[in-house]
N, C-alpha and C positions, 0 to 999 in steps of 0.2 A: 106162583108164589116166590120161588127161588129167584126168578128174573127180577121181580119187584124189589126184593130185599137187596140184590146186587146193585140195581139201579139206584136205590135209596142210599146205600153205602157209598157208591161212587159219587153221587151228588153231594153227600155230606163231606166226603174227602176233598172234592174239588172246592167246595165252599170254604172249608177250613184252610186249604192251601192259599186261596185268594185273600182270605181275611188275615192270615198270618203274615203275608208278604206285602200287604197294601201299604205303600209308602205314603207319608203325608204330602200334601201339596206344597209347592214352593211358597215362600213368604209373599205377602201382599206387595204388588208392584213388579213382581217377577213374571215373565211370560214363558210358558212352556215352549221348548224348542223340539223339533223333530230329532229323535235320538235312535238311529238304526241299531246301535249296540243294545240299548235298553229294550227295543222291540224284540230283538233276537233272544235276549235273556228271558224276557217275560213269556214269549211264545214257547220256549223250550222248558219252561218251569225250572230254570237253573239260576235265576236271579232277577233283579229288577234294578233299573237305573233311570233317574230323572235328570234332565238337563233343563235349566231355565236361565234367562238373561234379564237384566234390568239396565236401563240407561244410567250411566254414572252421572249423577247430577252435579258432580264437581269437575267434569271434563271441561277443559278450557276452550273447546271449539276447534281443536286441531283436527286435521284429517286422521282417519284411522278408526279402529274399533273402539267405540266409546261405551261399550257394555261391560258390566260385571257379569261373570259367568259362575253359576252355582251348579254343581253336579253331585249327586249323592245316590247311594244304592248299596246293593249287596250281591254277591254271587256265591254259589256253592263252590268250595275249593278244598280238596283234600290237602292237608298240611297248611291251612291258612295261618295258624298260629306260628308254625315254624317259619313261614315266609315273612311274617311281620318281624319276628326275632332276627332273622337274617338281615332284613333291611335296616333294623335298628343298630346292628353291630357293624355294619359297613360304613365307610366314610361318606361324607356328604358328596353329592354329585359335583363335579368340577365346574368352575365358571365356564361360560360359553356353551354349555350343554344345549340350551334352547336358542342359541345364536349370540351375536355380539351384544354386549350390555347385560347379559344374564349372569347372575352371581348367586351362590348359596347365601341364605339369610337366616339359617338356624335349623336345627334338627334336635328333637328331644322326645323322650317318652312322655306321653300325655294322655290322660283319660283312658288308660289301659291300652293304648295303641301308640302309634308313631306319628308325630306332627313334623312336617318339613315345610320350609319357606324358601322361596326364590324371589330375588329382587331384580326387576327388569328395568333398565334405564335405556330409553330409546330417544332418538332424535325426533323432535316435534316438527311437524310441517303445517304451515298455515296458521300459526298462532304466535303470541308474544314470547312464550317460553321456548328455550332452545332444547331442553330435555324434559321428558316426562318420566316419572318413576311410578311403576306399578308393582304390586306384590301378588304372588301366587302362593296359596297355602293348601296343603293336602294332608289329610289325616287318614291313616289306614289302621284297622284293627281287626281282630278275629274273635268269633264267638260261635260255638257249636258247629264247626265245620264251614262257617261262612266268612268270607272276606268282606268287610264293610269299609266303604270309602266315602269321604266327604271332601270336596275340594271347592275352593273359591279362587278364581283367577281374574286378573286384570283390575284389582282394587287399587285405586289411585291414591298416592301420597302416604298412606299408612296401612299397616296390616290389621289395625285394631278392629275396624268394622268386619273384616273378613274373619277374624278370630271369633267374634261374637256369633257369626253365622255358623261357623264350624262347630262351636260348642253346642249351639242349639240343635243342629241337625244330627250330630252324633247321638244325642239323647233321643231325638225323634225316630231315627232309623232303628236304634236299639229297641225302643218301645214298640214300634211297628212289628218287629221280629219277635217280640216277647222275650228278649234276652237282657240280662243284667250286665253291668260293667264287667 
């Protein structure tokens, strides 16, 4: 009897863990990508991360990565709130951090976390444009000892569509975790 009770409690705990941490699927049109870090977080029960890509329909046909990248998830982190505060108080990362043509494009407290933008200007190869401009946005926040992240990278010409994805998935990850703003 004791074994059955313990097995039942263990199954209930495992089910509640998987339900509490089940992240939403990526939006329609996005393809799930292999994510070794996400696999490790999930198997160790310390977090979850999803990476998905979608071909950028505005890409002008130049050589290079034509995909928009969406990554979102959470991980257990002692001091997550202090980490977000520390990042918010620090200066923006300098130009050139990600390579030539990389520049800071904004940093602000947003949706109870920190939102940062990078503008990447690169030389275009094999198309009429001489330069391509893409935007990378990352939001980090903390709730209940968890660090929550949502990022969209390689958004062509404007950060606005990336901002809409970030807004949507910050809410969806929080809802999946059962945490409020």
